[in-house]
C-alpha positions as CSV (number, residue, x, y, z in Angstrom):
1,X,87.5,117.7,166.0
2,X,87.2,121.0,165.3
3,X,85.6,123.6,162.9
4,X,86.3,126.7,161.9
5,X,83.5,129.7,161.5
6,X,84.3,131.7,158.7
7,X,83.3,135.2,157.5
8,X,83.3,136.6,153.9
9,X,84.9,139.5,155.2
10,X,88.0,137.3,156.9
11,X,86.6,137.0,160.8
12,X,87.4,133.8,162.1
13,X,85.7,131.9,165.1
14,X,87.1,128.1,166.4
15,X,84.8,125.8,167.8
16,X,85.7,122.2,169.3
17,X,83.1,119.1,169.5
18,X,82.5,119.8,173.2
19,X,81.0,123.1,172.6
20,X,79.7,122.7,168.8
21,X,77.7,120.0,169.5
22,X,75.3,121.3,172.1
23,X,75.0,124.8,170.0
24,X,73.7,123.0,167.2
25,X,71.3,121.0,169.6
26,X,70.3,124.4,170.9
27,X,69.7,126.0,167.7
28,X,67.9,122.9,166.1
29,X,65.1,122.3,169.3
30,X,64.7,125.9,169.3
31,X,64.1,126.1,165.5
32,X,66.2,128.7,164.7
33,X,68.2,125.9,162.3
34,X,66.3,122.9,161.1
35,X,67.4,119.6,161.6
36,X,69.1,119.1,158.2
37,X,71.1,122.3,158.3
38,X,72.4,121.3,162.1
39,X,73.2,117.9,160.8
40,X,75.5,119.0,158.0
41,X,76.9,121.9,160.7
42,X,78.0,119.2,162.3
43,X,79.8,117.3,159.7
44,X,84.0,118.6,158.5
45,X,82.3,120.4,154.8
46,X,82.1,123.8,153.5
47,X,78.6,124.5,154.8
48,X,77.2,128.0,153.7
49,X,75.1,130.2,156.0
50,X,73.2,133.3,154.5
51,X,73.3,136.4,156.5
52,X,69.7,136.3,157.6
53,X,70.6,132.6,159.3
54,X,73.6,134.7,161.4
55,X,70.9,137.0,162.3
56,X,68.7,134.8,163.2
57,X,71.2,133.0,165.4
58,X,72.7,136.1,166.9
59,X,69.4,136.8,167.7
60,X,68.1,134.2,169.1
61,X,71.4,134.0,171.0
62,X,71.1,137.5,172.4
63,X,67.4,136.4,173.8
64,X,68.7,133.0,175.2
65,X,71.9,134.5,177.0
66,X,70.1,136.9,178.6
67,X,68.1,133.9,180.6
68,X,71.3,132.0,181.0
69,X,74.0,132.8,183.8
70,X,77.2,134.1,183.0
71,X,78.8,130.6,184.5
72,X,76.2,128.5,182.9
73,X,76.6,125.4,180.4
74,X,74.3,124.5,178.2
75,X,74.3,120.4,178.2
76,X,73.8,118.4,175.2
77,X,70.6,117.5,176.2
78,X,69.6,121.2,176.8
79,X,69.9,121.9,180.8
80,X,71.7,124.2,182.3
81,X,74.7,123.4,184.5
82,X,76.7,125.9,187.2
83,X,78.8,123.5,187.7
84,X,82.0,124.0,186.8
85,X,83.5,121.9,183.6
86,X,86.4,119.9,185.1
87,X,87.6,118.5,181.8
88,X,87.2,115.3,183.2
89,X,86.6,112.5,180.3
90,X,83.0,111.3,181.5
91,X,83.5,107.6,179.8
92,X,79.8,106.0,181.3
93,X,77.7,108.8,180.0
94,X,79.5,110.3,177.5
95,X,76.8,113.3,177.0
96,X,78.8,115.0,180.2
97,X,81.3,115.9,177.6
98,X,79.3,118.3,175.9
99,X,78.1,121.7,177.0
100,X,78.6,125.0,175.0
101,X,79.4,127.9,177.9
102,X,77.6,131.1,178.2
103,X,81.3,132.2,177.1
104,X,81.4,130.2,173.9
105,X,77.7,131.6,173.1
106,X,78.6,135.1,173.5
107,X,81.3,134.7,171.3
108,X,79.3,133.1,168.3
109,X,76.6,135.3,168.7
110,X,79.4,138.3,168.6
111,X,80.3,136.5,165.7
112,X,76.9,136.2,163.6
113,X,76.4,139.8,164.3
114,X,79.4,140.6,162.8
115,X,78.6,138.8,159.7
116,X,76.2,140.2,157.6
117,X,76.9,137.9,154.2
118,X,76.8,135.0,156.6
119,X,79.4,132.6,156.7
120,X,81.0,129.1,156.3
121,X,81.3,126.2,158.4
122,X,84.2,123.7,157.8
C-alpha cells in the first residue's frame, strides 16, 4: 500500500505504508495532528491538508529531526533505533515491520515546507 502526497503547485512525494504509518503515529502522539486526521490520512482517500497544517508538520519535524540520529528510524511504537533495516518481514511482531527513517522524515519535512497551500494525500 502506498500514498501520493501532492501540492497544488504540482510537487509529489510518494510513501509506502512501512514509513507512513509510524509517521502518522508520531505526528498524532506529538499533537501535530488530531486522531481523526491521522486516521483519515492512513486511508487511501483524497484527504486535503491546509498550508497551516503543512507548516505545523514541517516545524515539528524540523525540531524532531535535530534529536534523531542521521541513521535513526522511528518505530511504530515511537521508539528510535539505529539498527539497520534488514527489510525482513517479521511475522510474529508485525509492528517491527514499520519504521520511518530519518531520510524519509527529512524528505517529508522539506515537502511540507514547500507546500504553502497544503497538499492532498491519496
